[in-house]
PATI-118257 format. One line per 10 residues: number of its first residue (from 1); their letters; for each residue x, y, z of C-alpha. Coordinates in nm, 2 decimals. Each point is the difference from the previous one (the first is absolute). Layout:
# residues N
NUM	A	X,Y,Z; ...;
END
This chain:
# residues 157
1	MKSLHDMSER	4.55,-0.22,4.21; -0.12,-0.40,0.04; -0.30,-0.15,-0.16; -0.18,-0.23,0.21; 0.12,-0.28,-0.25; 0.38,0.07,0.11; -0.12,0.01,0.39; -0.20,-0.33,-0.01; 0.34,-0.15,-0.17; 0.24,0.09,0.26;
11	PAPATVSLDR	-0.16,-0.06,0.34; 0.13,0.18,0.30; 0.28,-0.24,0.19; -0.19,-0.06,0.31; -0.26,-0.14,-0.22; 0.25,-0.21,-0.19; 0.16,-0.11,0.31; -0.37,-0.09,0.13; -0.06,-0.17,-0.31; 0.34,-0.24,0.07;
21	LFELAEVLGA	-0.10,-0.05,0.35; -0.36,-0.12,-0.13; 0.18,-0.27,-0.27; 0.25,-0.08,0.29; -0.31,-0.07,0.26; -0.19,-0.22,-0.28; 0.33,-0.20,-0.09; 0.07,-0.07,0.35; -0.34,-0.04,0.08; 0.00,-0.26,-0.26;
31	MMQRGMAEKG	0.29,-0.20,0.06; -0.02,-0.01,0.42; -0.40,-0.14,-0.09; 0.22,-0.28,-0.21; 0.20,-0.06,0.21; -0.22,0.01,0.36; -0.26,-0.26,-0.28; 0.24,-0.19,0.01; 0.06,-0.08,0.39; -0.42,-0.01,-0.03;
41	LTTARAGVLW	0.00,0.27,0.15; -0.26,0.35,-0.06; 0.18,0.38,0.13; -0.20,-0.02,0.31; 0.14,-0.33,0.16; 0.37,0.07,-0.14; -0.07,0.31,0.17; -0.08,-0.18,0.36; 0.29,-0.24,-0.09; 0.25,0.32,-0.03;
51	ALFHGGPVTQ	-0.13,0.15,0.29; 0.11,-0.31,0.20; 0.25,-0.09,-0.16; 0.18,0.38,0.14; -0.21,0.03,0.32; -0.03,-0.33,0.17; -0.29,-0.16,0.13; -0.30,0.20,0.09; -0.36,0.00,0.10; -0.26,0.00,-0.28;
61	RALATQLGVT	-0.14,0.35,0.14; 0.37,0.21,-0.01; 0.06,-0.20,-0.35; -0.34,0.15,-0.13; 0.11,0.34,0.08; 0.31,0.00,-0.13; -0.15,-0.15,-0.31; -0.27,0.24,0.01; -0.28,-0.24,-0.05; -0.28,-0.10,0.18;
71	PRNVTGLLDA	0.06,-0.29,0.29; -0.26,-0.18,-0.20; 0.19,0.03,-0.30; 0.36,-0.10,0.16; -0.17,-0.32,0.13; -0.11,-0.13,-0.37; 0.33,0.05,-0.08; 0.16,-0.17,0.29; -0.21,-0.28,-0.09; 0.08,-0.03,-0.31;
81	LQEDGLVVRE	0.37,0.03,0.03; -0.03,-0.22,0.28; -0.14,-0.29,-0.21; 0.23,0.06,-0.23; 0.27,-0.09,0.31; 0.16,0.37,-0.03; -0.10,0.13,0.35; -0.10,-0.17,0.32; -0.22,0.18,0.26; 0.00,-0.11,0.40;
91	AHPTDRRATL	-0.08,0.13,0.30; 0.16,0.31,0.10; 0.23,-0.11,0.30; -0.08,0.32,0.25; -0.35,0.11,-0.16; -0.29,-0.26,0.01; -0.24,0.16,-0.25; 0.29,0.11,-0.23; 0.14,-0.30,-0.29; 0.31,0.07,-0.08;
101	VSLTDDGRSV	0.09,-0.02,-0.41; 0.39,-0.09,-0.15; 0.12,-0.17,-0.26; 0.09,-0.38,-0.07; 0.27,-0.11,-0.17; -0.17,-0.02,-0.30; -0.10,0.35,0.07; 0.36,0.12,0.06; 0.14,-0.20,-0.33; -0.25,0.13,-0.20;
111	TSALRGGRDD	-0.01,0.34,0.11; 0.46,-0.04,-0.01; -0.09,-0.09,-0.36; -0.17,0.36,-0.06; 0.26,0.21,0.18; 0.25,-0.21,-0.25; -0.20,0.08,-0.29; 0.02,0.36,0.11; 0.36,-0.03,0.08; 0.09,-0.14,-0.34;
121	LAAVLFADVP	-0.23,0.23,-0.21; 0.17,0.29,0.19; 0.34,-0.08,-0.10; -0.11,-0.09,-0.36; -0.15,0.39,0.02; 0.28,0.21,0.14; 0.32,-0.23,-0.10; 0.11,0.31,-0.19; -0.11,0.25,0.20; 0.24,0.28,0.20;
131	ADRLATFTTI	-0.07,-0.04,0.35; -0.07,0.38,0.01; -0.22,-0.02,-0.29; -0.20,-0.25,0.18; 0.00,0.18,0.34; -0.15,0.34,-0.20; -0.28,-0.24,-0.17; -0.07,-0.19,0.31; -0.02,0.32,0.16; -0.19,0.12,-0.21;
141	LGQVTERLRA	-0.25,-0.26,0.01; -0.05,0.04,0.36; -0.11,0.35,-0.08; -0.25,-0.13,-0.28; -0.14,-0.25,0.20; -0.03,0.27,0.34; -0.19,0.26,-0.22; -0.24,-0.29,-0.12; -0.05,-0.06,0.35; -0.08,0.31,0.11;
151	VGIDGSD	-0.25,0.05,-0.29; -0.18,-0.35,0.11; 0.04,-0.11,-0.33; 0.16,-0.34,0.15; -0.34,-0.03,0.23; 0.19,-0.05,0.30; -0.18,0.37,0.16;
END
């Protein structure tokens, strides 16, 4: 029979895996913060740029919905990004009540640089991982992420 001392020294494999995920999240989060700070961005502002980079021009209201923030919050984010010359707001071509938001050339450059940094990091991290193991790793990360979303841990419910 195992003593309590033995059990406390050998956590279950799932617990060890979760501890590794927490460690990974901390390291990646710190790296992301540094990378964004070097470009003068906060996480929220980078999220706006990333959404525009992938989705193209969009109305402020649709952008707020996509990001899961209030229209007032997205207005503040856009004010700062526009002041930095990274986004532009223009009248919507077919809806005079709406404002269309898009990236400027500088905004595209900043976002492209962020994507390039991400791609470079992925190449370094996974360079020697066989394709089948990387596919398994990716599948498992997807399952874990979906389970977290299903229980509402990410706050998206």
